[in-house]
N, C-alpha and C positions, 0 to 999 in steps of 0.2 A: 504494498500498501505506499509505501514511505517514497517506494522508486517512480509510482505512476503521481504521486504528489508533488514530487522534483521536476519532473518532465511536464506536468500542467504548469507548474510556476514558471519555467524554465521558456515556455509557449509563450507565456501570458508576460513575461518580459520583454521576448522579442517583440512580440506585438506592439506594446508599449512605445519602444525604440524606435520602432519603424514611426509610430504614429508621431513620435519627438519629432526626427527627421522632417516629418511631412509639413511639421507647425514649425519648424527652424527657418533660420534662413534661406533654404533653398525654397520655401514656399514662392509660389509665383501667384500675383493677383488672379480670381478668377477669370477677368478679361482684359485688356487694354480697351479705353474710352474710347469711344465713336468720337474722331477728331470735334463734331462741333458740339459734343457734348463735354468736353475739356472743361474743368475748373480748376486751373492752376496757381498753387501756393509757392510763393517763392520765398526760399530761406537762404537770408543771410546770416551765416554762423555767427558772426561778432556783433550779433544783436540778442544773443541768448545767453551767452558765460564769455569769460576773459580766457577759460581754458576750460578742455573737455565737451567742450560746445555741443557735439553729436550727443552727447549722454544728456543734455540741456534741452535737445530737438526731441528726443528720444519721449522726453516726460512730459512733451505738451504735443503728442499726437492726438490725445482726444480733443484738445481745442481747435486744432486743426483740424480733423477730420470734422467736427460739428459745424465749421464753416463750408459744408455740402464739398469738400477739396476732395477730388479722384486723382491729381497728380499733383506731386511733389517737387520742387526744381529747387537743387542747390546748387548755390555758387560756386565757385572753384572749390574742390577740398583737396588740391595738390599742395606739398610742399611749397613754400615761396622762395623765388630765389633771394641771393644776402649780393649779391654785386650788382653796384649803382640801384639797390633798391630803393624803394618808396613803400614797400610792404602790400603791394597790391596783390590779388590773389590771383589776377590775371596774369601773371610774373611767375609762369610753371618752369621749376626745378624739375621735375620727376614727372614724366604722366602716368607711373603707375604707383603713384605714394598716395600717404594722406597727411598732409599737413599736421605735426605732431602739437601743435598748439588746440587742433580740434578732438584728437583722439587717436585712435589706431585703426586701420582697414579691416579689422576683423570686426572692430565696433560699428563701421560703416556700414560694412556686410549684415552685422544683427542690426541694423536702423533699418535698411531695405528689408530686411525680413519684416519687421514689425509694422513697417507700413502696408506690405502687401497683408499680412494676417488684417490690417483694416479696410483692405479692400483700394488701397492708396498704391499707386503706379510710383514710381521714380525716374527723374531724369536728371542727370547731371550736365554742369557748364563743361564745355570744351572748347578750349582757348586753341586753335589749329591756327592762328597766323603767326605767334609767334613765341617764343621761350623768353626765361631768366638767360642773360650771360652767364650763368654758372650750373647751368642743365649740362648733362653730360652730352648731350648731341652738338655741343658746341665743337669736339673737337673733331669733328666732320664737316670742316668750313665749306665744303661744297654745297651742304644742303642748307646754307645761308644766302641771303642776297650780299652782294658787297659792290662797293663804290669801285670808281677806276682805277684805283690803287689797291686795290683785293684786300680792304677791310670789310669786315660784317659790319653793317648799318641796321639801325632799328627803324623801324615802318616810319616811309617818306613821310612827310608834312602831319604827323599825327604829335608830335613831341612826347610820346610813348620812349623815353631816352632809358628807363630800365628794362626794354625789352629788346627781343636779336630778332631779324625779320628773318623770317623763313621761304627760303625759294623751292616753289613748287613746278618748276622744270625739272626738280632731283627727283628720280622717282624711287629711289633708295629710301628716302626722306618721307615720301608718300608712303610706302607700303610700311615702314615702321611706325608712321602716326595710325594707318588703319590698325594695326597690329593692337598699336595701345587703347585703340578704343574699342577692339573686340572683347580685350581683357576684361573691362568693367561690364559688357555684357555677360559673357560666359563664366567667367570668376565669382562676381559680385551679383549677379542679378539684375541690374539695373534695366531699366524701362525706354531708355533713349537718349538723346540730348539735346542740349540749347548750345547751338551752337556759335561762339561769340565771336563778333566782328565778322560774318560771314558774308559780306559784301567785300570784303577784303582779300576774298580766297576767292580761286579760279573755278568758273563753275565744270571743268572738265574732274577736278579733284571732287568737288562734293559727289558729281555721280558715283566717279569710280569707289568714292568710301560708303556713301550709302548703298549702293549695290552689294558688295563688299557683306553691310552689316545686314543689310535684309536676307541673304540667302543663309544665315545662322539659322540652323532646325530651331522651331518651335519658341523665337523670340521675337514675338510683332514689337516692332517700334516705335515709338512716338519721338517725331525730328522737329526742331523748333530752329529756326534760323534767325538772326538779330541780324534785319536787313531788310530790305524792302524790294531785291533787285525779283523781276519776273520769273528767271531762271532757275530759281531757289526751287521751285516745283516740281519744273523738267528735269533738277535733277534728283528730285523724290522727297523733300521736306513734305512736311504736313501743314505746317505753319511759317507764317514769317510776321515781321512787324507792322504795326498798324501806326506808323508814325504820325501820316497827313493827318491822320483823325484825332491823335494826339492834340496836332497843332491848330485844328479846327476849332477843337473843344475850349482851346485858351482864347480862340478869337470871341467865341461865343459866351462862355461866361466871365470870361474878365476883361474883354475889348468890346462885349455887347453886338457885335456882329450879329445878323438875324439867326434865329434855332437852326434855319431852313439850310443854313450851309451843313449842316449837319447830315441830312439827307444827300446833300451833292458829293461829299467828301465820302462819304458811307458806299455809294453805288458808284462812284470815282474808284475807289480801291476794288472794290468785290467783280468790278468790270474787269480787270486785269487779270483775274488769278483763275485757274479751273473749277469748275462746278466741285463742291466737297471739299476744296481749301479753303481753310480758315485764317482768319487775320486777327492775330493776339491785340487783344485790346487792351489798355490799363489809363487808369488816373495817374501811376507812380509804378517806378521799381527802382532799382538801384542806382542807376546813374541818376534818374529825377530826383531821388529821395536825398541825392547826395547835394542836390542843388537848394532843396526847397520841399516843405512839408507840404502832401496835398492840402492840409487843413490852412492854412496860412495861402499857400499860391491859388485855392478856389474862394477866398475870403472868411471861410469859418468851416465847422463843421458838417453845417447843413450844402455849403457849398459843396464840401468835397464828397457829401453823400449824391447829391442832383448830379455831380460827375461822374460817380460809379454807376449811378444807373444809367447815363447816357451811354456810357463805354460798353455796360454788359448787356443791357435787355434789347440793345439795338439790333445788334448780328452776331451776340455769341461773342467766344472768343477769350472767358474770363479768366483774370489775372487779380489776387489779391498779393502786395509785398508786404512782407512780415515786419509789422509796427502797425499799420495803416489801419488794421482792425481796432485796436486801441486807438486811434489817434494821436499817435506819438506829432507833437509838434513841432520840433526842430527839424534840420536837416542831419543826416545819416550820413557820417563820413565812413565809409566801406571798408577803409586802409585799419582801421581801426575798430579796436571795441565799442561800442557804444550801448551802456545799458537802456533796456527797452522795461519800462513795468507794465507787465500783461495783465494786472489787475485793474489800470484805469479805465476809465470813462466803460464800465461793464454797459451800459445801454446802448455804446455804439457798438460793440462787440455784437449785441444780440439784432441790430438794426442788420448788421453786415449777415449774421447766420440766419435769419430772416428773409432777407431779398434772396439770400444764396437757393436755399430752402425751396423756396415759389419756381426761383429758377431752373430746379432740377426737376419737382414736381410737375410741373408744365412745358412739354416741350415745346409747345408751340412759342414759350416767351425766348427758347435761345436758337431755334431754329425754321421756326411758323416763315412763312411768307408775309412780309412785312408792308404795309399801307399806310403811306404818309398824308399826312394833313397839315398846310401851310397855314403856320402862325410865326410871327416874330419872336415872340417873346416865351413861347411854350412849345418844346419839341411834345408832338400829339403824333402819335401810330398806334396803328392794328398789328396783332400777329394773330395769324390765323394755321392751321394747322390739319383741318379738316376733323379735329374732335372737339375743338374748343376753338373760341375767340377772347384775345385779351387786348383791351385799351390801356395804353401807357400816357400818362402827360406827368412831363418835368419843367417845373419854372424853370427857365434858365438866369431867372432876374433876381438882383438880389429888393425884391421891393412885390409887395404883392400884385397880382395880374389874373386877370379872367381871360376864359377860352371860349369859345363857343363849340359845342360838341358836336360830332358827325352826327345828322339827320337819324338814322337808323340806332344809335345811342341813344340820343335825347329821349325823353320819358320812360325807358326801358329799366325796368327794376335788375337791378346787376350787384353781381357779389365784390364789395371791397377785399382784396386776398389779401391786403398787408393785414387788415384787421379783423377779417371774417364777417362784418356785417355786411348786411344787404341794406342795400337803399335805392331808392328811385331818383336818376338823372334828370336833372333839371337842361334847359335848353342851353345853359353855359356853366361852366366848372369855375369857380372861385380857389386861386391857388396861395399861399402864402408863399414870402421869400424862399427860393430852392425847393419849394415841398414837390413833392412826387406823389402821385396816384395810380393804383395798380386797378383795375377792373375786371372781370370778365363777364362775359354775355350770358 
């Protein structure tokens, strides 16, 4: 009997170990979100902790997930070069390492697994255009751009003197770069890349790299290009940056351009990309937050939330930069540690949470067909996907305004999605400064 008990115990132990392996760092998310369903959260590790920030991020995964996030983007994790350094995370010393400031490679692998267990995919920043001056690659002088005298140079016209410019005419360098990218997919289990300064890197390299990465079996990937070139999508990227929309947003909210300018820019951006691809829209990111907090750029917290609804609800492609959900009021220099109080402005956090819950619950909001209505002071539009109709009104002014509602909505009993209450709409809607309303037909 003891023999049988031992055998049964051993079998149970083996089953448990197998279960632990399945639930550990190797576990993949059930599915990578469709590109039009992406809700992305950008992690600047230097706002989470002065050291061991990977652990600090892991302790906040529930709060990140509660924002409706399904993709977590980590800014560069790699060890930072020391020669000519300004401590930029975009100055990569080793493409297969983790900066000791943040933690270890094993800790990041565990963090990827923790994200996957919560149904969130992980992408990391990839700095392809340049390396640090003390990267081991620098021994291969032919891998770098050189001046007429044969000296390795920084990227021309950028002022990025802490980094050395890579030469994409060199095929050995290309293969080494692709090998390093594959490492993070096959060995660490990430789900894609946000490719830094993508406009600086030639199309044919991106095509070569993405073809190679997408050939990895059982590893679907999300690829985001930091840039606005049309050929990014021909190379295989799923998303690129919506810089033009951000500039128009500033024109409308800060310089009082007509609200309808946002419709024109939205159409112009999407007319230039293939169907099924997405422009990443944002009110801030690490570069923009380094200049000014969105709560100051857009007048106050109310202006920043009006801007967020405009960028997110009009055409999808949602991004939250870690710190904006608590209304951090100052600029953030991502070259150094900047402490953020994650308990500040709980009401603002809950507002982001509610907005993104609606965004995820109603497909019409994020990817329905959009019907615009012209008004200079209110961005008024309808979204419809065959299953439901949603009307969104955003006051783009720091004063109360009124807007005439479309005939088919006027006099109709509609549900206010944010509050959950029902009301009969009048012929006009009065909106206090920067207020937004979201109705379901």
